[in-house]
Structure formats: C-alpha cells, structure tokens
C-alpha positions, 0 to 999 in steps of 0.5 A: 725233085719228085723222087721220093727216095730223095726226100727219104734220104734227105729226111734221114740226114736231117734226123742225124743232124738234129740228133747230133745237135741235141747231143752237143747243145746243153739243156735249156735253162730250168728253174730252181726251187728253194725250200725254206724248211726245218727237218729234225733228223733224217738222211736225205731231203727228196723232191719229186716233180709232177711224176712221183715215179721220176728220179727225185732231186736229193739233198742231204738233210742238215740240222736247223732251219735252212734253204734247200736249193733244188735244180732242174725244175720244169717251168710248169709244175702240177704236183710237188712231193716233199719227201724227207727220208729216215725220219722217226717220230719227229716233225718237218716244217715248211716255211716257204717255197721260192721259185727262181728263174735261171737268171736269179730273178724271184718268180714267186714265193708261197708261204707254208701256211698257204700251200695246199698240202696233203700229208701221208705217214704223218699228222699235221702239227697245227699252229698250237704246237710249241715253236711253230711259227704261224706262217709255216706248215708243220707235220709230225711223222708217224713212221720213217717215210713221211710225205707231203703232197702239194697239189697246186699248179705253178706255170712260169712258161710265159715268165721265162720263155715268153709267149709261144711262137705263132709263125711256122718258125716259132712252132718248129723252134718251140717244138725242137726246144721241147724235144731237146728238153725231153731228150736231155731228161730221158735219153731212153726214148731217143730211138722212139723220137728217131722213128718219129722224126723220120716220118714227121720230116718225110711229111713236112718236106714232101710239100711246099705249101705252107698251109699244109705244113702248118696244119700238119704241125698243128694236128701233130702238136695237138697229140693224136690219141688212139682212135680205136682205143676211144672206140673200145673204151668209151662205149663200155665206160661205166658212169664215173665214180659209180662203182669205184673211185679211180685215180683219174676220176679223183684228179679230174682226167675222165673228162669226156669233152677232152676225148672228143676234142682229140677224136676230132683232131685225129679225124682232121689229121687222118683227112690230111693224111688221105690228101697227102697219100694221094699227092704222094701216089701221083708223084710215084706213078704206077710203079707200086703195082709192079712192086706189089706183085714182086712182094706177092711172088717172093713169099715162100713157105718155110719147110720143116717149120714145126721141127725147127720150132720144137727144136728151139724150145729146149735151146731157149729154155736153157737160156731162160733157166732161172739162176738157182744158185743165186736164188738158193739162199733166198729160198732156204734162208729167207729174209723178207723186207717187202714193198707194196707190190711184193707184199701182196704177191707174198701174201697171195702165194701164202694163201695159195700154199695154205689151200686157198683158191685164187679168185674164189677165196681171195681177190687176185688181179692176175687171173688164175693161180699164176704160180710162176710168180712164186718163190719155189723151184717148180714155180720158177721153172714154170715161169722160165717155160712161160718166157721160153714160149714168149721168146719162141714167138718173138724170134719165129714171128719176126723171122717169118714176117720179115721173109728171112731177110737177115738185116731187119731180122738181126735188127729185131733180135737186137731190139729184143735183146734190149729187153734184158737191158731194160730189165726183164720184169714180170710185166713183160711176161704178162703184157708182151706175151699177148703181143708175141702171139699176135706177132707169130699169127701174122708171121705164119700168114706172111710166110704161108705156113698155115698148116694144122701145126701152126693152128694148134700151136697158136690156139695152145698159146692162147689157152696158156695165156688164158690159164694165167692171165684171162684179161690178157687172153681177151686182148689176144682174142680181140687182136685175132678177131681184128686180124681175121676180119681184116683178112676176110674183108680183103678176100670178100672185097678183092677176091684174094687172101682166101687161104689166109682167111681160112687159116685165121678163121680156124685159128680163132675158132680153135682158140675159142673152143679151147677157152670154152673148154677151160670154162667148162672145166671151171664150171665142173670145179665150181669156179665159174661163178667166182671167176666171172665175178673176178672178171667183172670187178677187175674190169670195173677197176681197170676201166674206171682208172684207165684214162690218160693222165694228161689229156687236157695238156695235150689239148692245150699244147702244154710243155710237159706232156709225156713224149714217150706216150704222145709221140708213140701214139702219133707214130702209130696213127700216122703210119696206119692212115698213111699205109692205108691210103698210100697204096690202094692196090696193096690190099690185093697182096701180102703187103696187107700183112703189115697194115693188119699187123699194125691194126691188130696190135692196137688191142695190145697197145691199149692195155699198155696205156691202161698200165701207164696210168697205174704203173708208169715205170713198168709201162715205159719198158713195155712200150719200148719193145713192141713199138721198136719192132713195129718201126723195124717192120715198117722200115722193111716194108717201105723199103720194099716199096722204094726198092732202095737198099741204101734207104734200108741200110741208112735206116738200120744205121740210124736205129743202130746208132740210137740203140747203141747210144743207150750206153752200158755196153749195149748190145754186148752186155745182153750177149755177155749175160746170155753167155754167162747164163750158159756157163753157169747152167751146170751150177744152177742145175746142182742148186736146183737138185739141192733145193728139191731135196727139201720137202715142199712143206718144209720149204713153205714153213721156213719161207713164210716163218714169222721171224723172216717177215720184216716191217718198219722197225719190227718183224712178225715174231716181235708182233706176236710176242707183243700181243701175248705180253700185252694181255691180248690173245696170242694170235700166232698159232698154226694155220687151220683152214676152218679157223675163224679170223680174229684180227683185221689188218686195216692197212696195206701191209697184208703180210701181217696176216702171214706173220699172225697166221690169220685167215684173210678177208677177200680183198687185202688192200685199200686199192684192191677193195675199192669197188662198191661190191668189195667194200660191202663184202669186207664190211660183212666179213668184219661184222660176221666174224669175231674180230676182236682186234684191228691193226690200224696204220694211220700213216697209210691213208693214201695210195696213188694220190687218192685218199683212202677215206674217199676211196673206201668210205664204207670200211672207214665208217664201220670201223669208226663207229664200232672200234676204239683205240687201245694201245700203240705198237710202232706205227700201228694203232691197236683197235678193239671193239667199243662197248655200246655204252661207251662214247665215241672218241672224237678226239682220237678219230679227228686227230688220226684221220684229220680234219681236212679232206680233199674231195678232188674232182669227185663232186663234178663227176657225181651220179647225183642226177641219176638218183630219184629226186622224189622221196619223203621218208625213204631218202637215203642220200644227202648231197651238198650242192655248191654252184660254181657259176661265177667262182674263180676259186673253190672255197672249202666247205666247213662242216662244224660238229660240236666244237670241231670243224672239218674242211672239205677241199674240192675242185670246181669249174665255172658254170658247174655244180659240185655235188658232195655226197655227205653220207660218204664222209666219215665225220658226217656219218659219225655225227648222225649216228651219235645224234649230233647235227652238223652245221655247214658253213660256206663263205658269203656269196656262195650259192649252196643247198642240201638236198635229199635223194633216193638211191634206186641202185647201190652207188659209190658217188 
C-alpha cells in the first residue's frame, strides 16, 4: 500500500462518505434560551448570538409579560444582542434569562438586574420608573430600533457535552461533531471543508504512527495562523490604542502573546510537514524528476494572445453592462432610505458633485474619486469597465496558468460564476481585483507569454487599481515583489527561470514607474500632501483594528471559532509547506509557478482577514472565490505529479457536487442571468440614452433633493421646515463653495448635511474620525466656524460594539462643555451654544450619555508606561491605576461628582494593572472644568491609586 494514488483515492472516498453522513444525520442538540420580558409594542423580537451579522432568531412580539423561547443556541455564548424591532417611544423590560439543555434541564438563570447590559438607541429606565420591578432591567427606546448588548460569557459545553476526549478517537469524534454543527449552520462553506478534508485525510492516512497522527491533529486543532501575515503586521503595529481605538482593542483581541503562541504552533506543524514530505518522497521514489521535466516541456506560448485579450474586452463589457432600465427609475425619480454605509457613500458623492476633492476636502477611505460608485450613467459605465477588466484577468489568467486544460479551466469558470450566485458586491470589485492581477501575472509566466504587451497590460491594470484604490495597489505591488523575488531566487539558486525573472522584474519596474508618475501628477495638482496623510490615517485605523476576533479561542481549542476562516488558513499553510518540501527538484522548472502563486497570493489574502473583522458578511463572499480557485489549481498540479486522470476526475466530481449542493439552481442560475443580460441589452441601451438626455446638473439637483432623503420618521424637507418654524435660521439654502458652516451633525447620519446643504467637516462619522489626529481636526473645525446649531442623536452612541464616548472622547468633551440642550426633533436633540454665565446642565448630560461607561480592555492596553512619570506643574494626564493581582472579578470603579455617581466597568486579568485615563472621561473633564472635585470609590481590599504623568507626544489612551 505504498502507492500514493491509493491513499488519495481512499481519502476522496472517505470525504464522500463524511459528506453523505453529514447530509443525512441531524444537527447536534442545541440549547434553548428563554427570555422573560415585557415589550410594549413592536413587531419582532430578535436575538443575535456571538456574531451580530449572523441570521437572528425571531419571534413575534405579544402584549404583556411572557417568556420568549429561542432555539438553536450554541453551547458557548460570548455575546447576546436583544433587538425588538419597530418600537417607538416605549420601554422594554428584561426580567431574566434562562438557559435550558436539550433534555429540558435548567442550566442557568440570570436576573435582569445582574446582566451586564449596554443599550443603543435607548436610555436605561432605572428602578425609580413606575412599575419597574427591582429584579428587572428596563430601558426606554429613543428611536424605532433599540438594542441591548449583553457582554457576558456563558459556557455550557461541559454541562451538556461532557469533557473533551483525550484519546485519538475522542479528538476525531469531537472534531467531526464540531464539523457537523458548522455544516448544518452554514452550508455555504461545504466546498471549503471538502478541500480541507481531502488534505487532512491524506496526511493522517499516510502514516500508521499514532504519535504523528496525534501531533498532526493537535497542531491542526490549534489553528494554523498565517505566519506571513504575522510577519507583515506585527513589526508595523503601532502601540495599541495610542492613535485610535479599534474594535479589537476594546474587546481585548490585540494580545501579542496569543500571536506568538499561534506562531509557535505554525512552526511546529511546518516541521511536521517537512518530516511528512520526506517520508512521502521516499515512498514515491525518483519519478518526480521525470514528471517535472514533462511539465517543463509541455508549457507552450499562446500565439496571438494580445489579439484574443483585446477582442474579449467588448464581449465581456456587454455581459457586465449595467441594467439601466431598472436603474432609470432610481436615477430620475429617487427615493433615498439610507443605511450607515450607503449614507456615507451618498454624502461623499454629493460632496464630489459640489466640487469638493476626496482626501483633500473630506475623508474618503476608498482612495481617490472612485466615481464608479456613483448613481449616474457615466459612473455606472465606469464601474462596468472596472468589472470587465476584472473578468478579463480571471478568465485569461486561469486559462493560461492551467495550460489550456479544459476540465480544470471549466471548473475555474464555474467557481467564478459562483460570484454572481453569492451576489456581486462592491467589495468584490475592490478586493478581488488585486487578486486577479496576481493571477494574470502568474498566468503569463506559466504560459511563456512574456512580451511587451503583457508587461504594459499588467502595469496598466496596477495603475488603474492605484487610481481608485491606492491601498489595494500596495497589496498588488507586495504580491508582485514576492513573486519577482521568488523567480530571481530560483534563477540565482538553480540557474533556471531566467526569462521569467526578466519578465517579473520589468513588470514590477513598469508598475512602479507608472505609480510614481501618478504621484508626480498629484504633486503638480497640490494633492500629494493630503494623499500621503490619507494613507497614514487610514493605515493606522486599519492596523489598529486588524487583529482576528477569536485568537484566544483558537489557542484554547474552543468550539465556536469560525471554521470558514480557520480551515481556509490551515489549508493554505499546510499546502505551502507540503508543496515546498515535497518535490525539491521542482524548483528547477515551472512547477515553481504554483508555489509562487500561492505565496504571492497571501498579500491579497491578508487584507481579507482585515476586512473579516470589520465587515464579516462581505468578507465571507470574498474569501470563497480565491480559495476555491487555489484549490482547483492545486488539484491540477498535484494530478500532474500523480499522473492520474482518475484522480483529477474524482476531485472534479467532489468539488462539483459540493458546488451544486449550494442550491438555488446553481450552476444554471448564473448562466440564465447572463443570457437575460444579453437579451435586455437593447432595452438598457435605450434607457441609457434616455438618461443622458438630461443635463448632468439637472440629474444632480433631482437626485440630491432634500425631500428625497428619508430618515427615521422624517425627510430632509421636513427638517428644514421645522428649523424655520421654530425660529431657528433656515439652513436650507443653495450650496455655495465658500459658505460658512452653521450646523454640525453630531451623529452618524451624514446625509443630513446633504438635506441642509451644509458644508461638512473633514470626517463625517464617529468611526472615520476615530484617530487622534482627526478628532483634533474636527474639534478645531467646530471651534473655528460659527456653529450655532448641533443636531445630536443620543441613540447613536455605539458603533461595531465600541462606545463612541470611548472612541471619540475629545469631541464629546468639547460639545458637553460648550453646548446645551434646546429642543427635540424626532430622535434628534438640538444643541445650541451655552452662554458663558449659564451653568452646565448635569442632569441632561448624565441622563443622555448615561452614568455607566464600559472601558473594555483599553485599561490593559494603555500606553501609561510610555509617559514621563517625573512632572510637577506640567502634568497633563491623570490615571486611575487598579491592581488586579488577586482579583477574580473586576469591580466597577465609582466616580462621585456631587450627588451623581458614575460607574466605570472594565476588563482585568490576574497579576495585571488597569490604567484608566481619567482625562478622557467626559464627566471627569466636565467636573474639573466646573471646579468640582470628583471622588473615586472602589470596594474595600482593592489596591488602587491616582497618578499624574506628563505626555511627551499626543496620544489617545
């Protein structure tokens, strides 16, 4: 049984048996969550578990107090989000939560008053409200979507599942149970696990040594993190929370020790992979050299490639032509009911149409003008051209790198059609475009098409990407640099790949020259300085928040880490290590193309992991396609080494079954959509001509008209009328480039600027203005302009789980000290400047901003030690230091200001010190400014002190 083909075929049949078993067996039992609550009005009661982007559990809301039973609750719960929908100016009471086992046994009951609840779009009622029992938690909604976040961990795995198995059988059984649970939960990752299982069983069944099996499974279960990703990110990571507060820092995921644990685990498994490859090589003998020579000799240059590629452009463009007939109504008769993302894009587009320059005049995280996101025909056609180049790169890159083998090429096309099945998002345009350039680069190398046309075409696509997405172009350059270095190293070490090295070097050089020329053009237009500032600010925001959200769970081997991330990462690393050491002689021939392709693709894959933290629902779509293509490429190359057509056909069958199992008529549905697009082309062309008959300014005026912009309960025109009827100045006037701003929108609803025709500050939302530099810039904007009115939405005090009071402390401090409440309009409070002789309204601000503040893990990541301890009269920072040497819980710190008590909740760890920057707390700063002396109260036995320090350079926390 030393024939590797036998074990490959055997592994594939094992994979098929597991998939069949998974599809037939029911999901493992899950918990039931019973919520004893009373909801006054509303439509649906929704519960989100662990991931706010998962599909919610929903039950209809009924009058009175009753128990809502939510099923399909996992055994480990790290976060709960209770979300009753369509409430208006009413309250919601939580009496208790009960966790019930599948057999009906009550595992735990928690009273409402004991829950660590953070409310959004609502205000806590408190026990003084009439009819509120003391054991319940009550809050009043401030708009129609109040949310209660419960940040507590409930782990019932041992109660229900028992202790994890310690034998090999226990490990495999536990792993398969988890796999079954995830497959039933998310069937869209079935093709990912298919590829993973093939390789995992190939490794495990290749050895009879029990110790090696256990080590492989242990290393696999730890979760192989992307080693190169760590090498890229860790050296450039700024000090946590020094420049901006990201989601990962607040929730405590930026823990360096965890990264080194996973880094060590990766090295261990790579060493095991080396030993595995040596044993496999000894089984296969010297046949690899002959196969390598055959691969080298069969690579042939494709004649007339430039002609074929140029001919493909108009054909693909017809497929991607925008559906103008269906968009015509939205363009000519707009109705804007906007969400957070769409509202920002809407406002950015308006500013661009009003003559403002992205990056220079307003913060714009997408690079340059990026006008193909706009609503008008020219923008939509430009986006279609962008997608055309993307499709062109994918099709020809796949065709060339697979050496015109039709079976794997058709599989690649099926994978690409899956994009339409998963919904083509703007994210695919942005992130997958970079990957497509890398794919085409390796396709040219693999096929031998390395002429002037290929160099110019690749460099031009890099310039195109740089024009719209400078960050993405940076990842392309990193990938091309890795690929070029790989080719040059192979040439230097083995004396081969000379032509490939020359082609790679010239492509990288030409791309760099074009980008340098673009920077020179920016400098000539006076845009270079702001552009570099943009790169700096957005990079800080990305890196601070770019750590995986479940690192510690991977280390502990928890049940609920995300398989669609961990398995894919494992697959890439195992495949790289295995390929690198399996065939040492392969570095002398074109088999190196596969390894170089995988290696250089990592630069693209890493940005996907960054996006995964911020927008998981988009990143899951982006992850699927490139990894599936990599799987297909790998199968093709390994089949070449095995010289087994049966093996390739079997893999194709397995992947095909996995894809067809996704449902919805795949793969026929994407083909039908393409045919429908062709049949409606004539109609779309007529609609395009009809829209173009309108002058551009006419389209702009109608598209951005205030009455078309709708918010929660009102539109822009109603807001303007209210301002005028209330005796406030009428802010709805024609846009003037030099007009002074009079209104500041203190919320995330940036489209209010469009409705009021008001000039905007540089950053428009809490998240975009999170960096220290942009916070100070926004405060200066408010100070230096005659802002006589602030529209403040007290229901928007949190984004992505991070309190805005903590993310943007300087902005809140300035507004609280300078402005006062005037009147209310729907969910907004109107604030006007407070006369200097008028006292600050402590009652309003404490009720509106709340008396409880969740400090998260910020106190453990503080840069307290980097500040100078020696200071006398120039001590600018005040810290509350709480020693947690023997603490089993984190007791809240109470700040007493007059008769008002504020509570600071924070996370701590044994044998650590929590540093709370008191100057960043709005109520502390407010007390100091008004001459009040705050009192700090902590439970008896807790060691703490207040310390003054001097800040050498500006910092956030």
